[in-house]
Every structure is written in structure tokens, then in C-alpha cells.
VOPAGU-2260 file (C-alpha; in pm, 1 decimal, decimal comma):
REM VOPAGU-2260
SITE   aa  ch    i         X         Y         Z
SITE  UNK   A    0    -816,6    1594,9   -1229,9
SITE  UNK   A    1    -874,1    1917,2   -1482,7
SITE  UNK   A    2   -1255,4    1840,1   -1496,4
SITE  UNK   A    3   -1480,7    2144,9   -1483,6
SITE  UNK   A    4   -1171,5    2374,2   -1616,6
SITE  UNK   A    5   -1194,4    2608,7   -1878,2
SITE  UNK   A    6    -915,0    2573,3   -2064,6
SITE  UNK   A    7    -827,0    2797,0   -2449,3
SITE  UNK   A    8    -528,5    2662,3   -2620,2
SITE  UNK   A    9    -398,3    2913,2   -2856,1
SITE  UNK   A   10    -214,6    2756,8   -3209,3
SITE  UNK   A   11      30,5    2976,4   -3374,9
SITE  UNK   A   12     243,9    2953,0   -3644,2
SITE  UNK   A   13     504,3    2709,6   -3598,9
SITE  UNK   A   14     597,7    2344,8   -3749,1
SITE  UNK   A   15     566,6    2222,5   -3302,1
SITE  UNK   A   16     215,3    2297,5   -3374,5
SITE  UNK   A   17     155,1    1935,2   -3473,7
SITE  UNK   A   18     177,4    1873,1   -3157,9
SITE  UNK   A   19     -76,8    2068,0   -3004,6
SITE  UNK   A   20    -293,2    1791,1   -3112,7
SITE  UNK   A   21    -122,5    1553,9   -2809,0
SITE  UNK   A   22    -162,9    1835,8   -2579,0
SITE  UNK   A   23    -462,6    1916,2   -2678,8
SITE  UNK   A   24    -592,1    1550,4   -2621,9
SITE  UNK   A   25    -444,3    1446,0   -2291,0
SITE  UNK   A   26    -645,3    1805,9   -2196,8
SITE  UNK   A   27    -968,0    1708,0   -2278,4
SITE  UNK   A   28    -855,4    1342,0   -2143,2
SITE  UNK   A   29    -786,6    1476,3   -1803,3
SITE  UNK   A   30   -1145,2    1617,3   -1834,1
SITE  UNK   A   31   -1103,2    2016,7   -1947,9
SITE  UNK   A   32   -1307,1    2181,9   -2165,4
SITE  UNK   A   33   -1070,2    2315,3   -2447,0
SITE  UNK   A   34   -1147,5    2611,7   -2684,7
SITE  UNK   A   35    -915,5    2605,2   -2961,9
SITE  UNK   A   36    -774,1    2935,1   -3100,5
SITE  UNK   A   37    -545,5    2891,5   -3368,6
SITE  UNK   A   38    -391,8    3206,2   -3562,0
SITE  UNK   A   39    -334,9    3249,2   -3976,3
SITE  UNK   A   40      -4,1    3068,2   -3983,7
SITE  UNK   A   41     -92,1    2811,1   -3775,5
SITE  UNK   A   42    -337,2    2728,0   -4002,1
SITE  UNK   A   43     -39,5    2650,0   -4240,7
SITE  UNK   A   44      82,8    2398,5   -4006,7
SITE  UNK   A   45    -220,7    2209,4   -3873,0
SITE  UNK   A   46    -562,9    2173,3   -4015,4
SITE  UNK   A   47    -835,2    2330,1   -3800,3
SITE  UNK   A   48   -1033,4    1977,8   -3875,3
SITE  UNK   A   49    -816,1    1774,4   -3648,1
SITE  UNK   A   50    -851,5    2005,1   -3375,9
SITE  UNK   A   51   -1231,6    2064,5   -3348,0
SITE  UNK   A   52   -1260,5    1684,5   -3385,1
SITE  UNK   A   53   -1021,4    1674,1   -3077,6
SITE  UNK   A   54   -1147,4    1950,6   -2861,0
SITE  UNK   A   55   -1580,0    1887,8   -2936,2
SITE  UNK   A   56   -1570,5    2231,6   -3084,0
SITE  UNK   A   57   -1499,4    2482,3   -3389,5
SITE  UNK   A   58   -1141,5    2590,7   -3398,6
SITE  UNK   A   59   -1188,9    3007,4   -3371,5
SITE  UNK   A   60    -935,6    3154,5   -3609,3
SITE  UNK   A   61   -1151,8    3492,6   -3715,0
SITE  UNK   A   62   -1270,7    3765,7   -3582,5
SITE  UNK   A   63   -1587,0    3718,5   -3798,5
SITE  UNK   A   64   -1696,2    3378,0   -3990,3
SITE  UNK   A   65   -1711,2    3440,8   -4334,5
SITE  UNK   A   66   -2035,3    3222,6   -4391,2
SITE  UNK   A   67   -2283,1    3400,0   -4158,6
SITE  UNK   A   68   -2061,1    3724,4   -4011,1
SITE  UNK   A   69   -2108,9    3581,8   -3682,1
SITE  UNK   A   70   -1885,0    3777,6   -3429,6
SITE  UNK   A   71   -1675,2    3637,5   -3232,9
SITE  UNK   A   72   -1595,0    3781,2   -2943,0
SITE  UNK   A   73   -1243,1    3861,6   -2796,4
SITE  UNK   A   74   -1417,8    3996,7   -2433,2
SITE  UNK   A   75   -1652,9    3706,6   -2380,3
SITE  UNK   A   76   -1336,5    3420,6   -2490,3
SITE  UNK   A   77   -1140,0    3599,1   -2193,7
SITE  UNK   A   78   -1377,3    3613,5   -1948,9
SITE  UNK   A   79   -1523,8    3247,1   -2043,7
SITE  UNK   A   80   -1141,0    3067,2   -2012,4
SITE  UNK   A   81    -962,7    2946,5   -1652,6
SITE  UNK   A   82    -641,9    2958,6   -1836,1
SITE  UNK   A   83    -499,6    3048,2   -2195,8
SITE  UNK   A   84    -194,8    2758,6   -2311,4
SITE  UNK   A   85     -37,6    2960,4   -2621,2
SITE  UNK   A   86     161,8    2598,2   -2701,3
SITE  UNK   A   87     361,2    2614,6   -2957,2
SITE  UNK   A   88     432,6    3016,8   -2894,5
SITE  UNK   A   89     664,7    3168,0   -3222,3
SITE  UNK   A   90     892,8    3477,2   -3132,7
SITE  UNK   A   91     663,1    3640,2   -3406,3
SITE  UNK   A   92     314,8    3582,2   -3175,7
SITE  UNK   A   93     540,8    3669,6   -2825,7
SITE  UNK   A   94     642,0    4008,8   -3005,3
SITE  UNK   A   95     329,5    4086,8   -3078,5
SITE  UNK   A   96     115,4    3979,8   -2694,5
SITE  UNK   A   97     449,4    4146,8   -2528,0
SITE  UNK   A   98     356,2    4505,4   -2728,0
SITE  UNK   A   99      35,8    4476,5   -2774,9
SITE  UNK   A  100      15,2    4480,2   -3159,8
SITE  UNK   A  101    -379,5    4296,9   -3206,9
SITE  UNK   A  102    -395,5    4159,2   -3563,6
SITE  UNK   A  103    -530,9    3857,3   -3524,9
SITE  UNK   A  104    -799,4    3624,8   -3266,4
SITE  UNK   A  105    -568,4    3542,0   -3038,7
SITE  UNK   A  106    -391,7    3884,3   -2916,4
SITE  UNK   A  107    -700,3    4008,8   -2891,9
SITE  UNK   A  108    -810,6    3736,6   -2639,4
SITE  UNK   A  109    -476,6    3710,9   -2518,7
SITE  UNK   A  110    -509,8    4118,1   -2403,1
SITE  UNK   A  111    -862,8    4056,7   -2302,0
SITE  UNK   A  112    -841,8    3735,4   -2049,8
SITE  UNK   A  113    -877,0    3773,9   -1685,2
SITE  UNK   A  114    -640,0    3401,0   -1652,2
SITE  UNK   A  115    -345,4    3334,9   -1566,6
SITE  UNK   A  116    -159,9    3280,7   -1868,7
SITE  UNK   A  117      82,2    3002,2   -2008,5
SITE  UNK   A  118     345,6    3039,5   -2293,6
SITE  UNK   A  119     473,5    2754,8   -2436,6
SITE  UNK   A  120     742,8    2900,2   -2672,0
SITE  UNK   A  121     929,3    2713,6   -2934,7
SITE  UNK   A  122    1172,0    2792,5   -3247,5
SITE  UNK   A  123    1513,4    2740,8   -3411,5
SITE  UNK   A  124    1739,3    2784,9   -3094,8
SITE  UNK   A  125    1950,6    3141,8   -3206,4
SITE  UNK   A  126    1590,9    3268,7   -3236,1
SITE  UNK   A  127    1512,6    3200,0   -2893,7
SITE  UNK   A  128    1844,8    3344,8   -2781,6
SITE  UNK   A  129    1766,2    3659,7   -2938,6
SITE  UNK   A  130    1835,2    3988,9   -2719,8
SITE  UNK   A  131    1539,2    4073,6   -2932,3
SITE  UNK   A  132    1312,3    3748,0   -2808,7
SITE  UNK   A  133    1462,6    3745,9   -2499,1
SITE  UNK   A  134    1346,3    4057,8   -2433,1
SITE  UNK   A  135     982,7    3955,7   -2509,5
SITE  UNK   A  136    1023,8    3696,1   -2273,0
SITE  UNK   A  137    1132,6    3901,2   -2012,1
SITE  UNK   A  138     852,5    4143,9   -2047,6
SITE  UNK   A  139     590,0    3862,9   -2067,2
SITE  UNK   A  140     638,7    3785,0   -1747,9
SITE  UNK   A  141     692,4    4095,7   -1610,2
SITE  UNK   A  142     338,0    4063,6   -1716,1
SITE  UNK   A  143     264,2    3791,4   -1523,0
SITE  UNK   A  144     277,1    3459,6   -1750,3
SITE  UNK   A  145     413,4    3141,4   -1680,3
SITE  UNK   A  146     679,4    3061,4   -1954,7
SITE  UNK   A  147     719,5    2668,7   -1984,0
SITE  UNK   A  148    1076,9    2699,4   -2136,0
SITE  UNK   A  149    1145,8    2472,3   -2400,8
SITE  UNK   A  150    1270,3    2125,4   -2457,9
SITE  UNK   A  151    1678,9    2131,3   -2417,5
SITE  UNK   A  152    1883,1    1778,8   -2511,5
SITE  UNK   A  153    1904,8    1551,4   -2832,3
SITE  UNK   A  154    1621,6    1392,5   -3070,1
SITE  UNK   A  155    1628,2    1045,9   -3193,7
SITE  UNK   A  156    1743,0    1110,3   -3480,1
SITE  UNK   A  157    2034,2    1267,8   -3330,6
SITE  UNK   A  158    1980,6    1632,3   -3432,7
SITE  UNK   A  159    2013,8    1851,5   -3180,3
SITE  UNK   A  160    1620,1    1946,8   -2969,6
SITE  UNK   A  161    1713,3    2236,7   -2817,4
SITE  UNK   A  162    1465,4    2481,8   -2842,5
SITE  UNK   A  163    1230,7    2244,5   -2936,4
SITE  UNK   A  164     835,7    2327,2   -2776,0
SITE  UNK   A  165     815,6    2132,7   -2441,6
SITE  UNK   A  166     631,3    1701,8   -2437,8
SITE  UNK   A  167     283,1    1747,1   -2360,4
SITE  UNK   A  168     319,1    1551,1   -2084,3
SITE  UNK   A  169     560,6    1816,7   -1926,5
SITE  UNK   A  170     281,4    2032,5   -2034,1
SITE  UNK   A  171     -18,6    1878,3   -1921,3
SITE  UNK   A  172     210,2    1830,2   -1597,9
SITE  UNK   A  173     252,9    2235,6   -1500,1
SITE  UNK   A  174    -112,2    2277,5   -1595,0
SITE  UNK   A  175    -210,4    2046,7   -1363,6
SITE  UNK   A  176      35,7    2216,2   -1132,6
SITE  UNK   A  177     -95,3    2582,7   -1142,7
SITE  UNK   A  178    -451,4    2431,0   -1091,5
SITE  UNK   A  179    -322,9    2259,1    -772,3
SITE  UNK   A  180    -155,9    2484,0    -628,1
SITE  UNK   A  181    -206,8    2829,5    -814,2
SITE  UNK   A  182     -44,6    2980,7    -448,8
SITE  UNK   A  183     335,0    2851,2    -531,7
SITE  UNK   A  184     376,1    3070,1    -877,2
SITE  UNK   A  185     513,6    3336,2    -689,4
SITE  UNK   A  186     581,8    3141,8    -316,2
SITE  UNK   A  187     976,9    3271,3    -313,3
SITE  UNK   A  188     950,4    3662,9    -439,0
SITE  UNK   A  189    1233,3    3831,4    -322,5
SITE  UNK   A  190    1449,8    3532,9    -204,1
SITE  UNK   A  191    1748,4    3493,9    -344,2
SITE  UNK   A  192    1920,5    3091,7    -435,5
SITE  UNK   A  193    2214,6    2939,6    -492,1
SITE  UNK   A  194    2250,9    2643,9    -720,5
SITE  UNK   A  195    2531,2    2465,1    -818,2
SITE  UNK   A  196    2516,4    2122,3   -1066,8
SITE  UNK   A  197    2657,0    1910,4   -1254,1
SITE  UNK   A  198    3024,8    1779,9   -1209,4
SITE  UNK   A  199    3326,3    1929,4   -1196,4
SITE  UNK   A  200    3658,7    1832,3   -1437,7
SITE  UNK   A  201    3969,2    1775,2   -1301,6
SITE  UNK   A  202    4285,1    1857,7   -1574,6
SITE  UNK   A  203    4588,7    1629,8   -1599,9
SITE  UNK   A  204    4703,1    1755,5   -1923,6
SITE  UNK   A  205    4555,8    1942,7   -2195,6
SITE  UNK   A  206    4345,4    1653,0   -2340,0
SITE  UNK   A  207    4233,2    1437,4   -2005,7
SITE  UNK   A  208    4101,4    1493,1   -1680,7
SITE  UNK   A  209    3935,6    1303,0   -1413,7
SITE  UNK   A  210    3527,1    1376,6   -1394,4
SITE  UNK   A  211    3258,7    1174,3   -1364,5
SITE  UNK   A  212    2871,0    1112,3   -1497,3
SITE  UNK   A  213    2687,0    1373,4   -1401,9
SITE  UNK   A  214    2444,0    1549,2   -1590,8
SITE  UNK   A  215    2326,4    1841,4   -1404,7
SITE  UNK   A  216    1930,5    1783,0   -1538,9
SITE  UNK   A  217    1910,2    1739,0   -1135,5
SITE  UNK   A  218    2043,3    2138,5   -1052,1
SITE  UNK   A  219    1955,3    2216,7   -1324,3
SITE  UNK   A  220    1570,5    2163,8   -1292,7
SITE  UNK   A  221    1549,3    2286,1    -885,9
SITE  UNK   A  222    1706,1    2564,7   -1081,8
SITE  UNK   A  223    1430,2    2646,8   -1316,3
SITE  UNK   A  224    1147,2    2522,8   -1010,1
SITE  UNK   A  225    1299,5    2832,9    -780,3
SITE  UNK   A  226    1248,5    3077,1   -1094,6
SITE  UNK   A  227     923,0    2960,3   -1207,9
SITE  UNK   A  228     748,2    3066,1    -847,7
SITE  UNK   A  229     945,0    3405,4    -856,9
SITE  UNK   A  230    1313,2    3323,2    -711,9
SITE  UNK   A  231    1643,8    3556,8    -855,2
SITE  UNK   A  232    1836,4    3235,6    -889,8
SITE  UNK   A  233    2224,2    3188,2    -937,8
SITE  UNK   A  234    2335,4    2860,1   -1138,1
SITE  UNK   A  235    2660,7    2785,9   -1110,1
SITE  UNK   A  236    2756,8    2478,9   -1305,1
SITE  UNK   A  237    3021,8    2289,9   -1430,7
SITE  UNK   A  238    3085,7    2108,1   -1802,7
SITE  UNK   A  239    2704,4    1950,2   -1886,7
SITE  UNK   A  240    2525,6    2034,9   -2259,6
SITE  UNK   A  241    2233,2    2137,5   -2090,7
SITE  UNK   A  242    2101,0    2538,2   -2183,7
SITE  UNK   A  243    1962,9    2781,9   -1900,2
SITE  UNK   A  244    1623,4    2636,1   -1850,0
SITE  UNK   A  245    1499,8    2985,2   -1717,1
SITE  UNK   A  246    1583,5    3325,6   -1825,4
SITE  UNK   A  247    1550,3    3463,4   -1493,6
SITE  UNK   A  248    1842,8    3256,2   -1391,6
SITE  UNK   A  249    2193,7    3375,2   -1352,5
SITE  UNK   A  250    2423,0    3089,2   -1492,5
SITE  UNK   A  251    2728,7    3053,9   -1465,9
SITE  UNK   A  252    3021,3    2778,4   -1561,1
SITE  UNK   A  253    3247,6    2681,0   -1452,8
SITE  UNK   A  254    3516,2    2345,8   -1490,6
SITE  UNK   A  255    3756,1    2269,7   -1151,6
SITE  UNK   A  256    3648,4    2252,9    -806,4
SITE  UNK   A  257    3847,0    2528,1    -714,0
SITE  UNK   A  258    3653,3    2791,0    -975,7
SITE  UNK   A  259    3339,0    2623,2    -834,2
SITE  UNK   A  260    3389,8    2741,3    -449,3
SITE  UNK   A  261    3515,1    3097,1    -584,0
SITE  UNK   A  262    3205,8    3145,8    -738,7
SITE  UNK   A  263    3021,3    3005,7    -482,5
SITE  UNK   A  264    3213,0    3210,6    -169,5
SITE  UNK   A  265    3121,9    3547,7    -391,2
SITE  UNK   A  266    2773,1    3450,0    -460,2
SITE  UNK   A  267    2668,0    3271,3    -110,4
SITE  UNK   A  268    2686,4    3533,3     118,1
SITE  UNK   A  269    2428,7    3710,2     -55,3
SITE  UNK   A  270    2167,4    3482,6     -70,0
SITE  UNK   A  271    1896,5    3321,3     143,7
SITE  UNK   A  272    1951,1    2971,4      53,5
SITE  UNK   A  273    2150,3    2715,1    -133,2
SITE  UNK   A  274    2112,8    2377,7    -273,8
SITE  UNK   A  275    2422,5    2220,7    -371,3
SITE  UNK   A  276    2376,2    1930,5    -572,5
SITE  UNK   A  277    2691,4    1966,8    -796,7
SITE  UNK   A  278    2906,9    1603,8    -846,6
SITE  UNK   A  279    3248,0    1760,7    -667,2
SITE  UNK   A  280    3538,6    1555,3    -798,4
SITE  UNK   A  281    3635,7    1460,6    -449,1
SITE  UNK   A  282    3988,9    1496,0    -547,4
SITE  UNK   A  283    4241,5    1677,2    -792,8
SITE  UNK   A  284    4545,6    1595,7    -979,4
SITE  UNK   A  285    4916,0    1678,0    -787,4
SITE  UNK   A  286    5022,9    1836,0   -1041,8
SITE  UNK   A  287    4847,3    1896,2   -1399,6
SITE  UNK   A  288    5132,9    1860,6   -1697,9
SITE  UNK   A  289    5157,2    2172,4   -1931,9
SITE  UNK   A  290    5135,6    1971,7   -2242,5
SITE  UNK   A  291    4974,7    1657,0   -2343,5
SITE  UNK   A  292    5113,7    1346,7   -2179,2
SITE  UNK   A  293    5315,3    1041,0   -2364,9
SITE  UNK   A  294    5230,2     662,2   -2267,1
SITE  UNK   A  295    5586,9     575,6   -2227,2
SITE  UNK   A  296    5539,1     258,6   -1999,0
SITE  UNK   A  297    5269,2      32,4   -1932,2
SITE  UNK   A  298    5168,9     147,5   -1591,2
SITE  UNK   A  299    5183,4     554,6   -1459,5
SITE  UNK   A  300    5112,5     661,6   -1101,4
SITE  UNK   A  301    4895,0     901,7   -1075,5
SITE  UNK   A  302    4917,9    1116,9    -691,8
SITE  UNK   A  303    4624,7    1313,0    -624,7
SITE  UNK   A  304    4557,1    1582,6    -335,3
SITE  UNK   A  305    4173,4    1686,2    -203,5
SITE  UNK   A  306    3965,4    1891,0    -371,0
SITE  UNK   A  307    3808,8    2172,8    -140,8
SITE  UNK   A  308    3458,8    2034,9      80,8
SITE  UNK   A  309    3248,4    2292,9    -138,5
SITE  UNK   A  310    2916,9    2293,4      68,7
SITE  UNK   A  311    3146,3    2253,0     440,9
SITE  UNK   A  312    3286,1    2620,2     325,9
SITE  UNK   A  313    2943,5    2744,7     300,8
SITE  UNK   A  314    2840,9    2601,1     614,2
SITE  UNK   A  315    3108,8    2690,4     837,2
SITE  UNK   A  316    3039,3    3069,0     655,1
SITE  UNK   A  317    2648,4    3005,4     708,0
SITE  UNK   A  318    2508,1    3297,5     907,0
SITE  UNK   A  319    2118,3    3203,1    1067,6
SITE  UNK   A  320    1854,4    3226,2     844,8
SITE  UNK   A  321    2039,1    3054,4     571,7
SITE  UNK   A  322    1848,4    2765,3     471,9
SITE  UNK   A  323    2120,5    2524,1     294,5
SITE  UNK   A  324    2053,7    2187,5     177,1
SITE  UNK   A  325    2275,0    1867,0      26,5
SITE  UNK   A  326    2313,7    1588,0    -162,6
SITE  UNK   A  327    2384,7    1265,7    -108,7
SITE  UNK   A  328    2454,2    1014,7    -415,8
SITE  UNK   A  329    2588,0     692,8    -200,6
SITE  UNK   A  330    2573,6     318,7    -250,6
SITE  UNK   A  331    2576,9     138,1      25,0
SITE  UNK   A  332    2519,7     245,6     391,6
SITE  UNK   A  333    2285,7     499,3     285,1
SITE  UNK   A  334    2158,2     600,6     591,1
SITE  UNK   A  335    2410,3     685,2     760,9
SITE  UNK   A  336    2584,8     794,0     499,4
SITE  UNK   A  337    2349,5    1050,8     465,0
SITE  UNK   A  338    2279,8    1164,4     840,8
SITE  UNK   A  339    2650,2    1209,2     857,8
SITE  UNK   A  340    2660,0    1421,9     571,3
SITE  UNK   A  341    2380,6    1640,1     703,2
SITE  UNK   A  342    2554,9    1734,2    1006,9
SITE  UNK   A  343    2890,2    1751,9     959,4
SITE  UNK   A  344    2804,8    2031,5     620,3
SITE  UNK   A  345    2531,4    2205,5     805,6
SITE  UNK   A  346    2249,0    2150,9     617,8
SITE  UNK   A  347    1929,8    2184,0     714,0
SITE  UNK   A  348    1808,5    1900,9     518,5
SITE  UNK   A  349    1950,2    1637,3     283,8
SITE  UNK   A  350    1833,1    1459,4     -20,6
SITE  UNK   A  351    1952,5    1096,0     -48,8
SITE  UNK   A  352    1938,2     891,3    -356,7
SITE  UNK   A  353    2149,0     552,5    -527,8
SITE  UNK   A  354    2316,3     511,1    -848,1
SITE  UNK   A  355    2213,4     105,9    -729,1
SITE  UNK   A  356    1869,7      93,9    -927,5
SITE  UNK   A  357    1721,5     166,1   -1290,9
SITE  UNK   A  358    1595,4     482,8   -1368,4
SITE  UNK   A  359    1824,2     664,5   -1006,2
SITE  UNK   A  360    2116,8     849,8   -1016,2
SITE  UNK   A  361    2331,3     993,7   -1280,9
SITE  UNK   A  362    2188,3    1013,2   -1655,0
SITE  UNK   A  363    1903,6     952,6   -1568,3
SITE  UNK   A  364    1573,1    1143,1   -1679,5
SITE  UNK   A  365    1422,1     969,2   -1314,6
SITE  UNK   A  366    1499,6     958,8    -972,3
SITE  UNK   A  367    1339,0     794,3    -635,5
SITE  UNK   A  368    1481,8    1027,4    -383,3
SITE  UNK   A  369    1441,9    1020,7      -4,8
SITE  UNK   A  370    1458,4    1391,5     224,2
SITE  UNK   A  371    1593,7    1348,0     523,8
SITE  UNK   A  372    1573,2    1732,9     803,5
SITE  UNK   A  373    1782,5    1766,3    1072,8
SITE  UNK   A  374    1533,0    1735,4    1277,1
SITE  UNK   A  375    1603,0    1369,6    1192,7
SITE  UNK   A  376    1239,8    1351,4    1005,2
SITE  UNK   A  377    1219,8    1107,2     675,0
SITE  UNK   A  378    1029,2    1181,2     411,7
SITE  UNK   A  379    1043,1     905,2     106,2
SITE  UNK   A  380     910,6     955,9    -259,2
SITE  UNK   A  381     818,8     725,3    -495,7
SITE  UNK   A  382    1014,2     698,5    -855,6
SITE  UNK   A  383     972,0    1037,3   -1032,3
SITE  UNK   A  384    1115,8    1270,6   -1301,0
SITE  UNK   A  385    1417,0    1531,4   -1185,3
SITE  UNK   A  386    1159,1    1781,5   -1299,3
SITE  UNK   A  387     864,9    1681,5   -1037,7
SITE  UNK   A  388    1184,1    1545,4    -757,2
SITE  UNK   A  389    1266,5    1888,6    -774,9
SITE  UNK   A  390     908,9    2066,8    -698,9
SITE  UNK   A  391     937,5    1798,0    -368,4
SITE  UNK   A  392    1293,2    1939,4    -324,0
SITE  UNK   A  393    1169,1    2308,3    -372,5
SITE  UNK   A  394     830,4    2234,9    -129,9
SITE  UNK   A  395    1039,9    2193,9     142,6
SITE  UNK   A  396    1319,3    2436,1     113,4
SITE  UNK   A  397    1008,2    2692,1      54,4
SITE  UNK   A  398     888,7    2527,8     382,1
SITE  UNK   A  399    1213,6    2657,9     574,7
SITE  UNK   A  400    1275,4    2911,2     388,2
SITE  UNK   A  401     964,9    3135,2     568,3
SITE  UNK   A  402     913,1    2921,7     860,7
SITE  UNK   A  403     954,8    3150,3    1179,3
């Protein structure tokens, strides 16, 4: 799929540099011609010999070869490439890129490049979130670079993985998407979108609540894809263990359905559209105890009251030109239930999925969905990662946003 594409792979001084070998192998396997440019600090983490063996090309690092004085022209490298991919990108390298500090071959090549630039940061979470680093990322994005946000979640070892280099397979997917659909990159620039994600928790007392198993992964993936295409995104999320996937996303954290509704009422009127992917609790306790409830009997009756239907209320407020998308997680009679929600909540299209099959629905990294629109057109998709599903959903949303 990448046959004939010329890729400059920049490797910097990060402990994640070892993953570059896996990424390099994937790129070459896809048919790309890859030239590695490594910073002096990068050579402290991975040897050029390994990279040269995988790429079939000498690894470049210095402006001049010590042996014969050969000059490596950063201008020629920048003109040769179809893509400059920096993975991993350290905070130091991104700072130099953002501020034109030309003290190594990779930075000078970046400043000379005429091709698209993709950057995959990797560093400690506190470093990544530091305002100075976020400012540099914002500058690079303003300069046109695509930022492949770090991975989040837990590592197999149980240690926090937030801020770590995105997986090589995910980076490869983004590279392939860039070449296959270059028009998508800023296709939603000038659009403001609301996304709801995650569960809501409805308190019983200070330590107990009614909730559900939603992880928020689908909504976060949609928000990231929208932001990647240039949209202004406001993400209203219930309690989740996820970091904000794109620095261009405005995140609002809420707990209950009432808090989510309040946030949506403020934001939705200003938006071109909304994706309601949150799993909002249908009911909440009628009374909330101010203190922890003690067990006093073998049974307890809990009286519930209906929560507001946020998507339905926004459907009533929806003005001409706004596009709304809903989700239907159904265990039976899926088509009829989805069609009912599509009409009653005034959606333009609805995403139907089911928790009945392995790898689908809550808490999974994959999903299988069908998209049904208000014109009764249905499109079914195979099992995919939620990030790939997000691409399909945003593709559909984009078509509705730009249609006359």
C-alpha cells in the first residue's frame, strides 16, 4: 500500500526509540523506501547498525561523514521525501523544531522539507503535559504537522502507559491514511463539534453510585478524529480513565447526567453538529444520602427517577443545518430499536452496535457497527479497532456537514 513512497524516519533521544525498529520494518514491508535520520541522542538508545539492516540504507546522523568528508544535504533530503515521520519525538526535538534550533541533521531537514510532516511524541506524562511542551506542539500543529497523540491506558506490567509512544501499528495506519486520503487532513476546518463520551455515575450516597461499563474509548476516538481533521471539538465526558487524545480538544469532565445535560445546553447551540456517544444512565436515585448508608437489613428498596434524555432534548433544540449523530447499543431487535431512536431523537444518522459478540461494545478496543441514516440507508462494517470505526463515523458525519 506504500509502494513507491519515500519516507524519512526521524528518530530522537527517547527510551521508546527501540519501537522505531518495529515501525521501520512495518513501513518497509508495506513497500516504502525508508531513509533513517537519527539524532546524536537517539544513537544512545538504538544502534544505527540495526536500523541500517532493516532499511537497507546507511543511517544518517551527521552533516559530514568522518571517513571521507561526504556532505549530507538536508535540502536534498527534504526534497526527496514524500513524508517526514518523526517517531519517537522527544520534548527536546519538538522544542527545536518549533523554534528552528538547527543543531542537527534532523532539524535542518525538517526546516527544508516540502512534504507532509507527522510527529509521534513519546515522554513522561508530566513532561508531555507541561505548558511549554504543549505550546511547542501547538506551534508545530499550526505549522502544518500532524501530531500522532501518545498512547494511553495501562501497560501489561501494570504501570501507567499514558504518554508512551503510540504503537507502531497505529502509526502505520495513520501514515497509510495520509497517503490514501490526503484531502481529509483539514476537511473539517471551521466546524465546531460537540462529542459526549463515557458513562454517567448517579450517586446513591458519597461512596456508591449507579453506572455502567462504558470506557469512553469510542467517544474519545471520534473526538480525536474530528480534531485531526481540523474541527474545533468540545468533548463532554463522564468518569473515564483516559487522557485527552488531542491537544486541540476542549475537555469538560462531568459525573452525572444532569451535569452532562447542563454542559451540552451551553455548548450545542454554538456547534455545527454533535455526536452523542455517551452511555447516559437512564435513571438516578430519587434521594441521595448525604452519608454512607449502613446495612440494616437483608433487603433494600431503591427508588429511581428518570434522568433527562440529553440527545432527545438537543434534537428538539436542533436548528436547520445542524447535524446530530446518536448511538444505539442493543441486545435484541436491534434494527427496530435503532430506527425508533433515530426518529424520536431527530438524529441524522445513528450508529448501531451490540454487546452480544466478543470484541464489541463496552470496554473493548474493537467494535462492529452499522450506520443507519434518516433516509433509511444502512451501511454495515466489519469488526475494526475503535479508532478505525471513528474514521468511518467521521467520514459519514463529514458528508452530512458539507451536503447542500
